[in-house]
N, C-alpha and C positions, 0 to 999 in steps of 0.2 A: 416707404417713400413713394411718391407718386411717379408712375412711369410716364414721363412727359412725352417721350417719343411715341408711346402707345396711344396716348391721347391725341397726339398730332395725326397719327395714321388714321385713327377712328374718325376724327373730325374731317380729314380730307376725304375719306371714303364716303361719309354721310353727305358732304357737300357735293362730291363728285357724282353720287347717284342722282342728286337733284339736278345737277348741271346736265347730266346725260338725258334725263327725262325732258328737261326744257329744250334741249337741242333736238331731240327726236320729234317733239311736237311742234317745234318752231316752223311756221310756214316759210317755204322758200329756202330751207337750210341747204347750203351747198356742201359738196364734199371738200375735205381738207386738201390743200395743195401740198406739194412735195416738202415744203419747209416745215409743215406741221404733221407730216406722216408719222413721225416717231411717236407723237402724242396719241394718234389713233391706235397704234400698236400697244401703247402703254395701257390704255383703258379698254382693250378688248376689241379693237377694230371698228369702233363707232366713228362715224364721220363728224368731225368737229370743225366748224368754221374758224378762221383765224380770229375774227372778232364778231361773235354772235350778238344779235340785238338782245337787250335785256330791259325789262320794266322794273327790275329790282335794283336797289343800291348794292350791287354785288360785283366784285371784281376778283378774278382768279388769275394769277400770273405764274407761269411755270417755265423755268429755263429762259426767262426774258420775254416770253410770249403772253400777251393778254388774251383771255378767252372771250371777253365781252367788250362791246363798244364803250368808249369813254364818253360818248355824247349823252348828256343828261344823267350820267351815272355819278352819284355823289360819294362813291366808295373808290378808294385808290389802292392798288396793289402793285408792287414793284419787285421783280426777282432778277437774280443774276444767273449765270450759268450753273446748272445743277441745283438750283434753289426753288422753293415754292412759297408763294405768299397769297393769302386769302383775306379779303376785307369784305365785311357785310354790315351795312348800316350807313346812315347819313353821316358823312364826314369821317367814316372809318378809314384808317390808313395802316396798311401792312407792308413791311419792307423786309426782304431777305436778300441781301447782297453782300459783297465783300469776301465771299468764301464759297465753299462747296458743301452741299448738304444742309444748308440753313433753311429753317421753316418759321414763318410768321403767320399768325392768325389773329385778326382783330374783328370782334363782333360787338356792335353796339354803336350808339351815337358818339362820334368823335373817339371811338376806340383807337388805341395806338399800340402797335406791336412792331418791334424792330429787332431783327436777328442778323448777326454777322458784323458788318461794318458799313461804312459809306460805300457808294458805288465804285469808288476808285481804290478801295482797299483790297488786299489779297491776304489769304491765310486765316481769316476768321471763319473757321470751318465747324460745321455740325452744331451750330447754335440754334436754340428753339425759344421763341417768344410767343406767348399767348395772352391776349387781353380780352376778357369777356365782361362787358359792363359799359355803362355810359360815363363819359368824361366831359368836363368843361371843354369849351372850344379851345383850340390851341393858342388863341390870342390871349387867353386868361393865364396869367402867371408867366414865369420866365422860361419854363421848359415843359414839354408835354408830360401828361400823366399816362400811365399804362404799363407796358412791359418792354424791357430791353435786355438783350443777352448778347454779349460779344464785346466789340471794341468800344472805347470811350466816346468816339465821335458819333455814335448813334444818337446821343443826346446833346450834341454840341460841344463836348469837351475836346480841347485841342492838345491834351497832355500826351497823346500818342499811345495810351495804354491799350493793350490788345487782349483778346480772349477767344478761346475755342472750347467746344464741348460744354457750353454753358446753357442753362435753362432758366427762364423767368416766366412765371405764370401768375397773372393777376386776375382775380375773379371778384368783381364788385364795382361800385360806382366811385368815381373820384371827382371831387368838386373843390373849388377854391374856398379860402377862408378870408373873409373881409377883403376880397379882391386880390389876395395873394395866393398863388397856387403853383403847382408844378412838382415834378419828381415824386408824385404819389403813385404807388403801385409796387411792382416787383422788378428788381434790377440785378443782373448777375454778370460777372466777368470783369473785364477791364473797363467798366462803365461807371467811374466815380461821379459822385454828385457835385463835387466842388472842383478844385483846381489841382488836386493831388494827382500823382501818376502812380501806376502800379498795375502790372498785368494780372489777369485772372483767368485760369483755365479750370474746367470741370466744376464750376460753381453752380449752385442751385438756389433760387429765391422763389418762394411761393407765398403769395398774399391773398387771403380769402377774407373779405370784409370791405366795408366802405371807408374811404379816407377823405378828410376835408382839411386841407392845410398845405403844408410844404414839407417835403422829405419824409413822408409817412409811408409805411408799408414794410417790405422785406428787401434787404440789401445784402448780397453775397458778393463782395468785390475785394480788390487789392490783394489777391492771393489765390492759391489753388485749392480746390476741393473743399470750399467753404459751403455751409448750408444755413440758410435763414428762412424761417417759417413764421408767419404772422397770421393768426386766425381771429383777430378782433377788429373793431372799428376804432379809428383814430381821428381825433379832432385837435389840430394844433400844429406843432413843429417838431421834427426829429423824433418821431414816435414809431415804434414797431420793433422789428427784429433786425439786428445788424451783426453779420459775421464778416469781419474785414481785417485787412492789414496783417495777414498771416496765412498759414496753411492749416487745413483740417479743422477749422473752427466751426462750431455749431451754436446757433442762437434760435431759441423758440419762444414765441410770445403768444400764449393761449389766453389772452386777456385783451381788454380795450384800454385806450389811453385818452384822457381828456385834458391832461396837462403833460408837461414834458416827462417822458419816461420811455424806457425801452429794455429789451433784453439784448445785451451786447457781449460778443465773444471775439476777441481779437488782440491786436498789438502784440502778437506772439502766436505760437502754434499749439494746436490741439486743445484749445480752451472750449468750455461748455457752459452756456448760460440758458436757463430754462425757467419760465414763469408760467405756472398754472395756479392762478390765484386771483385775488381781488383786482379790480381796475387800478391802474396807475402803479402797480408793483414794479420794482426795478431789480434786475439781476445783471451784474457786470462781472465778467471774468476776463481779465485782460492785463496787459503790461508785462506778463510773464508767459509761461507755457504750462500746459497740463493743469490749468486751474478750473475749478467747478463752482458755479454759483447757481443755487437751486431753490425755487420757491414752490412748495406744494401745499396749497390751502384753497381748494376749489370752492369751499363754502364760506370763506371768510368775507368780511365786509370792509376791512381796513387795510390799506396798502402796506406791503412789507418791502424790505430791501435786503439784498444779499450781495456782498462785495468780496471778491477774491482776486489774488494776484498782486500786482504793484499798485500801491495806493496813490493818492493825489500828490504826494510829495516826491514821486518818482522812484520809490524804493524798489527792491527786488520782489519777486513773487513767483515761486515755482511749486507745483503740486499742492496748491492751497484749496481748501474746501470751505464754502460758506453756504449754509442751508437753513431755511425756515420751513418747518414741517407742521402742518395742521394747526397753526396758530398764527398770530400777528406778531411782527417783531423785526429786528434788524440783526443780521449776522455779518460780521466783519472779520475776514481772514486776509489781511493785506500786509505788505512791507516785510515779507519774510518767506522762508521756504518751509513746506510741510506744516503749514498752519491749518487749524480747523476751528470752526465756530458753528455749532449746530444748535439751533433754537427750536424747541418742541414744546408742546403743551405740558410736558412733564418736567421741563427745566432746560438748562443750558449747559452744553458740553463744549469746552474750549481748551486749546492748548497747542503744543508743538510736539509731534512725534512722527517720524517717518513711517514706522510700521503701522501706527494707528491710522494715519491718513491713507496709506495704501489700502488697508483693509476697508476703510469707509468708502473709498472710491470704487473698490471692487464690488462692495455690496450695493452701491448706488447703480453701478453699471448693470448688475444682475436684474435690476427692476425693469429693464428695457429689452 
């Protein structure tokens, strides 16, 4: 798993070194006043002006203090007490407010990273949002593309959903699709995309790849300790990895989508959906708990489907396993408990047996 806070510290150190060098060489740099003396102590006694001149589109905000002048600066950073925000690029916007220990880093044209909550929130603590890449201007689409970790109001939702200890990392470019865009990137915590409510703590969403459309990328929301990872490029709507509406769910999409498709784990607890296969393959583990949907076909060319848990008719689904391994096909283990359907190049194994499913799940877990 990516150490997001390690990345954050490394990024801050790298930028901090650049800032220090710029301040030292800046003509006419004055010593910090008493209001920013703590900052000088923090970085080793260097004299840092309250708002140093900058020829870069760079803004760093620490504990509510801006390090560079806003005049002519097309990067915006906002921080609250105990928070850090860094924005670098034309139109880049980083916000870390609404809690303590929040970190936001936005790098690229119109990059967007928001951690914590709105400036009037409290309790959205230790959230991290990182967006590295170029996005469409915020006026394109209904909501910004990028990374958000924490409360739902980070992206305009008024549901009141909250989140702490969440991490969202988006690496890649996000653009609109036929003039419709927004919500592309990585989103974690109580930051739902629509109008639902649901708090989310300890969630992680990582999106690596380009997105073009609406609601594409990685989403770990509506529950605690969910993980969503998407490492492909998506063009369209509702594509990528979704771990939501439950606790301890994992969704991995190591593929790209050009039509509607995703890896989804949720609507219950401890579900697992994983796609490592052809483009547009779908894995859904949801509606119950402890369900697994798995596609492993890295050299395939035809999209496959794996479904486990409660089916479309709203049936039950616990401890179900659906897997497509090194071949193309459809596996369906839904509307019952302890179901398994495993499709391989050697044939198909399907049935119902608690002991058999438990052994299969244990064997699958041993592969990771």
